[in-house]
C-alpha positions in Angstrom: -1.5 -43.8 4.9 1.5 -41.5 4.3 4.5 -42.9 2.5 8.2 -42.0 2.6 9.9 -40.3 -0.4 13.1 -42.2 0.2 14.8 -42.9 -3.1 12.8 -40.3 -4.9 14.0 -36.9 -6.1 11.8 -34.3 -7.7 13.1 -33.7 -11.2 11.1 -30.5 -12.0 8.1 -28.4 -11.0 4.8 -29.1 -12.6 4.6 -26.2 -15.0 8.2 -26.4 -16.0 7.3 -29.2 -18.5 6.2 -28.6 -22.1 6.1 -30.5 -25.4 9.9 -30.5 -25.6 9.9 -33.0 -22.7 7.7 -35.6 -24.5 9.2 -39.0 -24.0 11.1 -38.1 -20.9 10.6 -39.9 -17.5 10.1 -37.4 -14.7 9.2 -37.2 -11.1 6.8 -34.5 -10.0 5.4 -33.7 -6.5 2.6 -31.5 -5.3 -1.0 -31.1 -4.2 -4.1 -32.5 -5.9 -6.3 -29.8 -7.3 -8.9 -32.0 -8.8 -9.6 -35.7 -9.4 -11.8 -37.2 -12.1 -12.6 -40.9 -12.0 -13.6 -42.5 -15.4 -13.5 -46.1 -14.2 -10.3 -47.6 -15.6 -8.7 -44.2 -16.0 -8.3 -41.5 -13.4 -7.2 -38.0 -14.1 -5.6 -35.8 -11.5 -4.6 -32.1 -11.8 -1.4 -31.8 -9.8 -0.5 -28.3 -8.4 2.7 -26.7 -7.1 3.7 -23.1 -7.1 4.6 -23.2 -10.8 1.1 -24.2 -11.9 -1.0 -27.2 -12.9 -0.1 -30.5 -14.6 -2.5 -33.3 -15.7 -1.6 -36.8 -14.5 -3.1 -39.9 -16.1 -3.5 -43.1 -14.0 -4.3 -46.0 -16.4 -5.4 -49.2 -14.8 -3.8 -51.2 -17.7 -0.4 -49.5 -17.2 -0.2 -49.5 -13.3 0.2 -52.1 -10.7 -3.0 -52.9 -8.8 -1.5 -51.4 -5.7 -0.7 -48.1 -7.4 -4.1 -47.9 -9.1 -5.9 -48.7 -5.9 -4.0 -45.8 -4.3 -4.9 -43.5 -7.2 -8.6 -44.5 -6.7 -8.4 -43.2 -3.1 -6.9 -39.8 -3.9 -8.7 -36.7 -2.8 -8.2 -32.9 -3.1 -5.1 -31.5 -1.3 -3.4 -34.9 -0.9 0.3 -34.5 -1.4 1.7 -37.0 -3.8 4.8 -37.9 -5.8 4.3 -39.3 -9.3 6.9 -40.9 -11.6 6.0 -41.3 -15.2 6.5 -40.3 -18.9 5.6 -37.0 -20.4 3.2 -37.6 -23.3 1.1 -35.6 -25.6 -2.3 -35.0 -23.9 -4.7 -37.8 -24.7 -7.8 -35.6 -24.6 -8.5 -32.0 -25.7 -5.7 -29.5 -25.4 -6.3 -26.9 -22.6 -5.2 -23.5 -24.0 -5.6 -21.9 -20.6 -2.8 -24.0 -19.1 0.9 -23.7 -19.7 1.0 -27.5 -19.7 -2.2 -27.8 -21.6 -0.7 -29.9 -24.4 0.9 -32.6 -22.3 0.2 -35.0 -19.4 2.2 -37.4 -17.3 1.3 -41.1 -17.7 1.9 -42.4 -14.2 4.2 -45.4 -13.6 4.5 -45.1 -9.9 2.6 -43.2 -7.2 3.4 -42.4 -3.6 1.0 -40.6 -1.2 3.2 -38.4 0.9 0.5 -36.9 3.0 -3.3 -37.1 3.2 -5.6 -34.2 3.7 -8.9 -33.4 5.4 -11.5 -31.6 3.3 -10.4 -28.0 3.2 -12.8 -25.3 4.5 -12.9 -23.6 1.1 -11.9 -24.4 -2.5 -8.2 -23.8 -3.2 -8.9 -21.8 -6.3 -8.2 -18.3 -7.6 -10.9 -15.6 -7.0 -13.0 -17.5 -4.5 -15.9 -15.8 -2.8 -15.0 -16.8 0.7 -15.2 -14.7 3.8 -11.8 -13.0 4.4 -11.7 -13.9 8.1 -12.1 -17.6 7.2 -9.3 -17.3 4.6 -7.0 -15.6 7.1 -7.8 -18.2 9.8 -6.7 -20.9 7.4 -4.0 -18.7 5.8 -1.7 -21.7 5.0 -4.5 -23.0 2.7 -5.2 -19.6 1.3 -1.6 -19.2 0.4 -1.8 -22.2 -1.9 -4.2 -20.3 -4.2 -2.6 -19.5 -7.5 -3.6 -15.8 -7.4 -2.0 -15.3 -3.9 1.1 -17.2 -4.9 1.4 -15.1 -8.0 1.3 -12.0 -5.9 4.0 -13.2 -3.5 6.2 -14.4 -6.4 6.0 -11.0 -8.0 6.9 -9.4 -4.6 10.0 -11.6 -4.5 11.0 -10.6 -8.0 10.5 -6.9 -7.2 12.6 -7.0 -4.1 15.4 -8.9 -6.0 15.3 -6.2 -8.7 15.5 -3.4 -6.2 18.6 -5.0 -4.6 20.3 -5.6 -7.9 19.5 -2.1 -9.3 20.7 -0.3 -6.2 23.8 -2.4 -5.9 24.7 -1.4 -9.4 24.1 2.3 -8.4 26.7 1.9 -5.6 24.4 1.3 -2.6 25.3 -0.9 0.3 22.7 -3.0 2.0 23.1 -2.5 5.8 20.7 -3.8 8.5 19.6 -1.4 11.3 18.4 -2.5 14.7 14.9 -3.8 15.5 15.1 -3.0 19.2 15.7 0.7 19.5 14.7 3.8 21.5 11.2 5.4 21.5 11.1 8.9 20.1 8.4 11.5 19.9 6.8 13.2 16.9 5.3 10.2 15.1 2.8 7.4 15.3 2.5 5.3 18.4 5.4 2.9 19.0 5.2 -0.8 19.7 7.0 -1.2 23.0 9.1 -4.2 24.1 9.9 -4.5 27.9 13.4 -5.2 28.9 14.0 -8.1 31.3 17.5 -7.0 32.2 16.6 -3.3 32.6 13.2 -3.6 34.4 10.9 -0.7 33.9 12.6 0.3 30.7 11.4 -0.4 27.1 12.7 -0.8 23.6 10.6 0.4 20.7 10.2 -1.4 17.4 11.3 1.0 14.6 8.7 3.0 12.8 11.5 3.5 10.2 15.3 3.3 10.2 15.4 7.1 9.9 17.8 8.0 12.6 20.1 5.0 12.0 20.4 5.7 8.3 21.3 9.3 9.0 24.0 8.1 11.3 25.3 5.8 8.6 25.7 8.9 6.4 27.7 10.5 9.3 29.8 7.3 9.3 30.7 7.7 5.7 28.8 4.9 4.1 27.7 7.3 1.3 24.8 5.2 -0.1 22.7 2.9 2.0 19.7 0.7 1.3 17.6 -1.8 3.1 14.5 -3.8 2.7 13.3 -2.8 6.1 10.6 -4.1 8.4 8.8 -1.3 10.2 6.1 -1.1 12.9 3.4 1.5 13.8 0.8 1.0 16.4 -2.0 2.8 14.5 -5.5 2.0 13.1 -5.6 -0.3 10.1 -7.1 0.2 6.7 -6.9 -1.5 3.2 -3.4 -0.1 2.5 -2.0 -0.1 6.1 -0.7 -2.8 8.5 0.9 -2.6 12.0 4.0 -4.2 10.5 5.1 -3.4 7.0 8.0 -3.4 4.7 9.7 -0.5 2.9 12.6 -0.1 0.5 14.7 2.4 2.4 17.6 4.4 1.0 19.8 7.3 2.0 22.5 9.2 0.0 25.3 11.6 1.0 26.5 14.7 -0.9 23.3 14.9 -2.9 20.2 17.1 -3.2 16.6 16.1 -3.9 17.2 15.9 -7.6 19.7 13.0 -7.1 17.3 11.0 -4.9 14.3 11.5 -7.2 16.4 10.6 -10.3 17.6 7.2 -8.7 14.0 6.5 -7.5 12.2 7.1 -10.7 14.8 5.1 -12.7 14.3 2.3 -10.2 10.5 2.5 -10.6 10.7 2.5 -14.4 13.0 -0.5 -14.3 10.7 -2.5 -12.1 7.6 -1.8 -14.2 9.4 -2.7 -17.4 11.0 -5.8 -16.0 8.0 -7.2 -14.1 5.0 -5.9 -16.0 6.5 -4.8 -19.4 5.0 -1.3 -18.8 6.9 1.7 -19.9 7.0 4.5 -17.3 7.6 7.9 -19.0 10.6 9.7 -17.4 11.0 12.2 -15.9 7.9 11.6 -13.8 5.5 14.6 -13.7 5.9 17.0 -10.8 3.4 19.1 -8.9 3.8 21.2 -5.8 1.8 20.3 -2.7 -0.1 23.6 -3.0 -1.1 22.9 -6.7 -2.1 19.3 -5.8 -4.4 20.5 -3.0 -6.0 23.3 -5.1 -6.5 21.2 -8.2 -7.4 17.8 -6.7 -8.1 18.3 -3.0 -5.4 15.8 -2.1 -1.6 15.6 -1.6 -1.7 12.2 -3.3 -3.9 13.0 -6.3 -5.1 10.4 -8.7 -4.4 12.1 -12.1 -5.9 9.4 -14.3 -9.0 11.5 -14.7 -10.0 15.2 -14.5 -12.9 16.5 -12.4 -10.5 19.1 -10.9 -11.5 21.6 -8.2 -12.2 25.2 -9.1 -12.1 28.1 -6.7 -15.2 30.1 -7.2 -14.9 32.3 -4.1 -14.5 35.5 -6.1 -17.7 34.8 -8.0 -19.8 34.3 -4.8 -18.1 36.6 -2.3 -20.9 39.2 -2.6 -23.9 36.9 -3.1 -26.7 36.5 -0.6 -26.1 32.9 0.2 -24.8 33.0 3.8 -23.2 29.5 3.6 -20.8 30.8 0.9 -20.2 34.3 2.2 -19.8 33.1 5.8 -17.1 30.6 4.8 -15.2 33.3 2.9 -15.4 35.8 5.7 -14.1 33.2 8.1 -10.9 32.8 6.0 -12.1 29.8 4.1 -13.2 29.3 0.5 -15.9 28.1 -1.9 -14.8 25.5 -4.4 -16.5 23.1 -6.8 -16.1 20.2 -9.1 -18.0 19.5 -12.3 -19.2 15.8 -12.2 -19.6 15.4 -16.0 -22.4 13.0 -16.9 -24.0 12.9 -13.5 -26.7 15.4 -14.3 -29.3 12.7 -14.6 -29.1 11.7 -10.9 -32.3 11.6 -8.9 -32.9 13.8 -5.8 -32.4 10.7 -3.6 -29.0 10.0 -5.2 -27.9 13.6 -4.8 -29.0 13.5 -1.1 -26.8 10.4 -0.7 -23.9 12.5 -2.0 -24.7 15.2 0.6 -24.6 12.5 3.3 -21.2 11.3 1.8 -19.9 14.9 2.1 -21.1 15.1 5.7 -19.1 11.9 6.4 -16.0 13.9 5.3 -16.7 16.6 7.9 -18.7 18.9 5.6 -21.7 20.7 7.0 -23.4 20.2 3.7 -23.0 20.1 0.0 -24.6 22.6 -2.5 -25.3 21.7 -6.1 -26.4 22.9 -9.5 -27.9 20.1 -11.6 -27.9 20.6 -15.4 -30.3 17.9 -16.5 -29.8 16.2 -19.9 -33.1 17.9 -21.0 -31.6 21.4 -20.3 -33.4 22.1 -17.0 -31.4 23.8 -14.2 -32.0 22.7 -10.6 -30.1 24.0 -7.6 -30.1 23.8 -3.8 -29.2 27.5 -3.5 -30.6 29.3 -6.6 -33.1 31.3 -4.6 -30.2 33.1 -2.9 -28.4 33.9 -6.2 -28.8 36.4 -9.0 -29.2 35.0 -12.5 -25.9 36.4 -13.6 -24.1 34.8 -10.6 -25.6 31.4 -11.4 -24.5 31.9 -15.1 -21.0 32.8 -13.9 -20.7 29.7 -11.8 -21.9 27.4 -14.6 -19.5 29.1 -17.0 -16.5 28.9 -14.6 -17.1 25.2 -14.3 -17.7 24.6 -18.0 -21.1 23.2 -17.1 -23.3 21.7 -19.9 -26.5 19.7 -20.1 -26.0 16.4 -18.3 -23.5 17.7 -15.7 -23.7 18.0 -11.9 -21.8 20.9 -10.2 -21.0 20.3 -6.6 -19.9 23.0 -4.2 -18.3 23.0 -0.7 -17.8 26.0 1.5 -15.7 25.9 4.7 -12.1 26.1 5.8 -9.8 25.1 3.0 -8.7 21.9 4.8 -12.3 20.6 5.0 -13.2 21.8 1.4 -10.2 20.0 0.0 -11.0 16.8 2.0 -14.7 16.8 0.9 -14.2 17.5 -2.8 -11.1 15.4 -3.0 -13.1 12.4 -1.6 -16.1 13.2 -3.8 -14.1 13.2 -7.1 -12.8 9.7 -6.2 -16.2 8.4 -5.3 -17.8 9.7 -8.5 -14.9 8.5 -10.6 -15.3 5.0 -9.3 -19.0 5.1 -10.2 -18.1 5.9 -13.8 -15.1 3.5 -13.9 -12.6 6.3 -14.6 -9.9 4.7 -12.4 -8.6 2.0 -14.7 -6.4 -0.5 -12.8 -4.2 -1.2 -15.8 -3.3 2.5 -16.2 -0.3 3.7 -14.2 0.0 7.5 -13.6 3.0 8.5 -11.4 3.5 11.9 -9.9 6.1 13.6 -7.7 4.5 15.9 -5.1 7.0 18.5 -3.8 7.3 21.5 -1.5 5.2 20.1 1.3 4.5 22.4 4.3 7.2 21.9 6.9 4.6 22.0 9.7 0.9 21.2 10.1 -1.4 22.4 12.8 -2.7 19.8 15.2 -6.1 20.7 16.7 -5.6 17.9 19.2 -2.3 19.3 20.5 -3.1 23.0 19.7 0.4 23.5 18.2 2.3 23.0 15.0 3.8 19.6 14.5 6.3 18.3 11.8 4.5 17.1 8.7 7.3 14.6 8.1 9.9 14.5 10.9 12.0 17.0 12.8 15.1 16.4 10.6 13.5 17.5 7.3 15.3 20.5 5.8 13.2 23.7 5.2 13.6 25.3 1.8 16.5 27.8 1.9 14.3 30.7 1.2 12.0 29.8 4.1 14.5 29.3 6.9 14.0 32.8 8.3 10.2 32.0 8.6 11.1 29.4 11.3 11.1 32.4 13.7 8.1 34.3 12.4 5.6 32.3 10.3 5.6 28.5 10.7 2.6 28.0 8.6 4.4 29.4 5.5 7.6 27.3 5.8 8.0 24.8 3.0 10.1 21.6 3.3 12.5 20.1 0.8 10.3 17.0 0.9 8.9 14.9 -1.9 6.4 12.1 -2.2 6.0 9.7 -5.1 2.4 8.9 -5.9 0.8 6.3 -8.1 -2.9 6.3 -9.0 -3.9 8.3 -5.9 -1.8 6.3 -3.4 1.3 7.5 -1.8 4.0 4.9 -2.7 6.8 6.6 -0.7 8.4 9.8 0.3 11.5 11.4 1.5 13.4 14.6 2.1 16.7 16.4 2.3 17.8 16.2 5.9 19.0 19.0 8.1 22.8 18.8 8.6 23.5 22.3 10.0 23.3 22.6 13.8 21.8 26.1 13.8 19.0 25.0 11.5 18.3 21.9 13.6 18.2 24.1 16.7 15.6 26.4 15.1 13.5 23.4 14.1 13.4 22.0 17.6 12.5 25.4 18.9 9.7 25.7 16.4 8.3 22.3 17.5 8.5 23.2 21.2 11.3 20.6 21.8 13.6 22.0 24.5 17.4 21.4 24.4 17.1 19.0 27.3 14.2 17.1 25.7 16.1 17.0 22.4 19.2 15.5 24.1 17.0 13.1 26.0 15.3 11.7 22.9 17.8 12.3 20.1 21.1 12.8 22.0 22.8 9.9 20.2 22.1 11.5 16.8 23.0 15.0 17.9 26.2 13.7 19.4 27.1 12.0 16.1 26.3 15.3 14.3 29.1 17.0 16.2 31.8 15.2 14.2 31.2 16.2 10.6 27.9 15.7 8.9 27.7 15.4 5.1 24.6 16.9 3.3 22.3 14.0 2.9 18.9 13.0 1.7 16.8 9.9 1.3 13.5 8.2 0.6 11.5 5.1 1.4 9.0 3.2 -0.8 6.2 1.2 0.7 6.8 -2.3 -0.7 3.4 -3.6 0.3 1.5 -0.8 -1.4 3.7 -1.0 -4.6 3.0 -4.7 -5.0 -0.7 -4.1 -4.3 -0.9 -1.7 -7.1 1.2 -3.8 -9.5 -1.0 -6.9 -8.9 -4.3 -5.0 -8.9 -5.1 -6.4 -5.4 -7.8 -4.8 -3.4 -5.8 -4.8 -0.2 -2.2 -5.1 0.9 -3.3 -8.2 2.9 -3.3 -10.1 -0.4 0.4 -9.3 -1.0 1.6 -10.1 2.5 2.1 -13.7 3.5 0.7 -13.5 7.0 -1.1 -10.2 7.5 -3.0 -8.8 10.5 -6.7 -7.9 10.4 -8.3 -4.5 11.3 -7.8 -4.9 15.1 -4.1 -5.8 14.5 -4.6 -9.4 15.5 -3.4 -12.5 13.6 -6.3 -14.9 13.0 -3.9 -17.7 12.1 -1.8 -17.7 15.3 -4.3 -15.9 17.5 -1.7 -13.3 18.4 -1.6 -11.2 20.5 -2.2 -13.6 23.3 -1.8 -13.7 27.1 1.5 -15.0 28.5 2.5 -16.8 31.7 2.6 -14.9 35.0 6.2 -16.1 35.3 7.2 -14.3 32.1 5.5 -11.1 33.4 7.2 -11.4 36.8 10.6 -11.7 35.1 9.9 -8.4 33.2 8.5 -6.7 36.3 5.1 -6.2 34.7 1.6 -6.5 36.1 -1.3 -6.5 33.8 -4.3 -4.5 35.1 -7.5 -4.8 33.1 -10.0 -1.9 33.3 -13.8 -2.5 33.4 -14.3 -1.6 29.7 -11.7 -4.2 28.7 -13.4 -6.8 30.9 
């Protein structure tokens, strides 16, 4: 039966005690992790967010009522214990912060009883994730999850303090805003007052932070909640958090300088890891050509090599056909994979096909010195030798070739190098390699829409030398945009914004956005821009991804208190859910289910 805590006050958290408190009387409260009954003595491991503390209930030192209560304790009961801190009576536990002490109980209150939990409340449990998320309140009690969320809190506090010292102001922007094109799908919120009209939840505070610059606030920051109705994966959620900033009268160097000093400070303060400044830089073109990715993992090599010149006149139609169609032939040297079986190599071919490749060619240099290849019969001996030499191939290596449009070749080989690196353990979680990727394309071609779309957003400034190409060659226009990458994951990105009306007009025209359409969707911003716009630039860092990498978690779900699963539902609350017809009537909405949904 639960008891009141009237007259009691917790004096400290469990793991805040150590040998310096021996002899003191304290009151601690928490959940029972484990209970061990030795007859006249009962040991309990008491847990709160700070850690574990051993409690000793001695029949000779407790009233019969209190000892009987201790006898009935079970895992996850919530209790309050008053007693003295003493040197541990048994063996010291070097794995616990409180491993040298224990509390000898003098009084016990059971504040709440507990059913048997559906899984052990322990770090690193092998429990189905859906079960854990259905019982997320219990899962959040686990020490490893608590450690992640405590680190998250410390990081956000550091961010605020650092940016305040840099002269930033924290300003909140609206959650209910206007739906705009050129991005991911919006989450829409129907208006009761304005029936038939909808708010959109913000995909980012982009437009509002630009208007804050127009308003003269100079340096803005916000720990912002954002929403995107898109498919989920390990590092993506429908609602997420970003550290958002914008600065006036600056260029990209100023934004990158503040950001990398912030990152270095966080890693030193939280992990005691030194981040070498300035962070290495690489253009988008170089990143794609060397690593097949605009967010390359540079902790290991296995870089791409363009071998088109070597094979352009060979008799292998796969290679020559790709080159004639405007593509390329590129390869990676998977060092140490030359002992793979034919079955294992075929599995790599299937992996490549899963990345849109039509196939994957290879030269296998076995440890014994034998050369095996899927295309040798089409090649002259000197051509094969030239390929092996170009890739620094040696006995024990596996040379893998992709031939197609550059976009597919980059995608295939970029994914393969990561897959192979994981097999060799080359991506060490305790190694942090940061990279700035710069000079992104301003536009990318959308096969679905059959037109160029903005790679970032319509307000990104083109490089000064490329502005004229807005009228002639959209594919060659580079943006003053920059992403910060850590270990192959994009942490965040930003750009210099367009502040000149004529350049913005060219940008809209290039994207096929008419003047009427621009005014319909962005009129409030364009109107604000009529009254003096300072040059400005900004950036946002994905907080969830940053904490995932800092904690070594496998998924951002382990660093978010109440995450969604892959279909964007919440297993804990069973959201989304149906609502009353009355609520729909007030909004002027009728739900029509199609046959597939049924």
